[in-house]
N, C-alpha and C positions, 0 to 999 in steps of 0.2 A: 205442499205447493202454496196453500193459503198463507202460511207463515212467511214464505219467501216473497210473495206479492205484497204482503203487509209491510215487510221490512223495506222493500224497494220503494213503496209509496211513502213511508215515513222518511226515508233518506231524501227523496225528491222534495218533500215539503220542507225539510230542514235546510237543504242546500238552496232551494229557491228563496226561502225566507232570509238566509244569510246573504245571498247575492243582492237582495233588494233591501238590505238593512240601511239605516240612516247614514248619510254621508257626514263624516266627522271633519269639520273644517279645521285646518291648521291654525294654531294660535300664534305662531312665530314664523318669521322667514329671515334668512340671510341671503344677500345678493351681492354679486360682483359684476363690474363692467365699466366700460369707458363712457365718459360724457364728452361732448364737444362744446367748449365754451367760447363765446365770442367776446373776449375781454379786450381785444385790440383789433378793431375793424380793419386797420391798415395791413395787419399781418394775418388776417383770417382766423379760422377756428383753431383752438388748442385742445389737446387731449387732457382730460382729468381722469385719473383712475380712482374708482370709488368702491368703498365697502359699505354696505347698508344693513342695519338690523331693524326689523319692524315687528311690532306687536299688534295683533288684531283684537278688537274688543267689540261689544255690541253686535254679536252675530255677524261679524265681518263687515259691518257697515262703517266702522271707524277704525283707523289705524294710527298708531303713534310710532314714529321712527327716528333714527339718527343715522346720518350718512357722514363718513369721513373720507376725504379725498386728497389727492396730491397732483399738482400740475407743475411742469417745468418746461420752458421753451426758450430758445435762443435763435436770433435771426441777425445775420450780418447786415449792417447799414452802410450803404454806399451813396455818396452824393453824386447824382447822375451827370450834371454838366462837367464836373471835374474828375469823375471816376476816382474819388478819394474815399477810401474806407475809413469809417470813424468808429469801428469796433462793433461788437455784437450787442443788440438789445436783449436783455435777459429778464424774464418774468418767472416768478415762482409763487405758487399758492399752496397753502395747507388749509383745507376747508372743513368746517363742521356745520352741517345743516340739520336742524331739528324740524320735523314735518308732522303735522296733523292732517290727515286726509279723510275724505268722505267717499264711500263707494256708491256710485249712482246706479250700478247694476246688481241685481240679486241673482246671479247665475253661478253654477258650479265651476265652469271652466273660464269664464270671462269676468273681468272687473274693469271698471272705468272710474278712476279716482281723481278728485280735485283736491289739491293739497297746498297748504301755506305754512310758513313758519319762519323763525329767526335763522340768520346765517352769521357765523363767526369765522372770518377768514384772516389768516396770517399771510401777509404779502412781503415779498422782497423783490424790488425792481431796480434794475440798473439800465437806464435808458438814455439814448442820445438826446440832447436838448438843442444845442446849436453849435455852430463853428464861427470863430471870429478870427480874422476878417472873412467876409463872404461877399462876393465871389473871391476865391482864393487867388491872390496874385502868383504869377509863375515863380517857382523857386522858393516860395515861402512855406514854412512849416505852420499849418493851421493850429490854432488853439481850440481844442475840442472840449466843449462843456457838456457834462453828463448830469443827469438827475437821478439821485439815489433815494429810494424810499423803502422803509421797513417798518412793520408793526402790525398790530391786531386791529381789525375793523369789524364793526357790527352792522348788519343790515337785515334784509328780508328776502324771501324768495317765494315764488308760486309756481305750481306745475300741474300738468294734466298727464295722467299715466294710464296706459292700457296694459293689462296683464292677461296672459293666457296660461292656464294650468295644464301642463303636459301630462301630469299624473297627480296622484295624491300628494307627492312630496317634491315635485319639480315644477318650475315655472319660468317663463321668459316675459320680459316687460319692455315696453318702449315708453319714453316720457319726453315731454318738451315743456319748456317754461322759461323763466328768467329770474335772475338774482340781481339785487341792487345792493352793493356793498362798497362803501368808502370810495377811494379814488378809482376803483375799477369801474364805477358807474353801473349802468344797466348792462348786464351780461346775459344775452340769450343763451340757452343751452338745449341740447338734444342728446339723449342717451339710450343705451341698450343695456339690459342687465339679465343675468341668468341667476336663478335663485333656488334655494333648498328650503322647503317648508317642513316644519316639525311642530 
């Protein structure tokens, strides 16, 4: 009986010690999710689908990450007084954002990060510029002028992000901020991501 009690006590000590062992923070995370970009105020927010890899250093205080994203939108343009369609405005973006962020919270389940970094965006736009003559005389075929632009642009971005760890290896995060890149100008953004920590 003494041996059985001793064995049970030893098992309880081992199990309790294991359950209260140190929390091992993940060193890496991959995340997927949509961002909403405000690159064209007249047409509202656009979806950007993003994939992110991040590495944690300095006991989770600092993270270094890279985000790759893609956005494509089309919207038909109609001149209201004449109800004349002048084609679709098309905007496409392939984006690369490098972010260094600092964690303001030292909690197991919660992080609040401030991040900044360079942005490299490839854009391809086909936009309505003007119609000549305007107003359009009756029975006249208007000459529609469009503006095409394509190329790489370098800029910067800043964001604030809140992350909640659902478990040791899964998390969800919300972020908001803005990017300033080439002809896109200042683009506010808001996003949601789901991630796997390892």
